[in-house]
Phi, psi and omega in degrees: 000143180290158176296132171293147176277118187292351178268348179259166173295133179253116180237126177235174177245149181311132178091001180302134181229144175079019176284123183271127178248125173246112190244126177289130182272348184069024179238169174287151180303322180295326177291318180296313182294332180279347181298138180269347176221126179228117182211165175249119179269143185225127171253122185279164181304330180277003177094350179283151178263123181283163173299127181300150177267130176289140184238157166257172180236156176209104183065237182267006184247160169244151187230134176213155175243142183291129178278170176301136179085357183293323182244064182259002177242148177269135179136197183264128174259131174264127183233147186206132172294143178217130179227149175226154175237102180053030177073001182261312178256141183225146179223128173253126177281180178290133178288137174232159186251135172243120179265126179251125180254159174286159179305141178065012179281000000 
């Protein structure tokens, strides 16, 4: 599946797997590559925080694909890039919303 454009509304369907997210971190490429932790944080529609997705980097972006079970709730998911440098410096990217609909909705 193609990368969703983070500036557009992102709509997926319940149970979607393998959706690739390329998220701009709002940092310089050298900062992103130097980060010791690169992940995508997810708050699910029921308010629980999901296990973060480990990411790779490419320039100023981080990249992750949705695992099985990631989109098992209907509603809005809040997603955010997160990076750390040796546990001392931390960066939260801009939150974006992914709306998950039920099949045929």
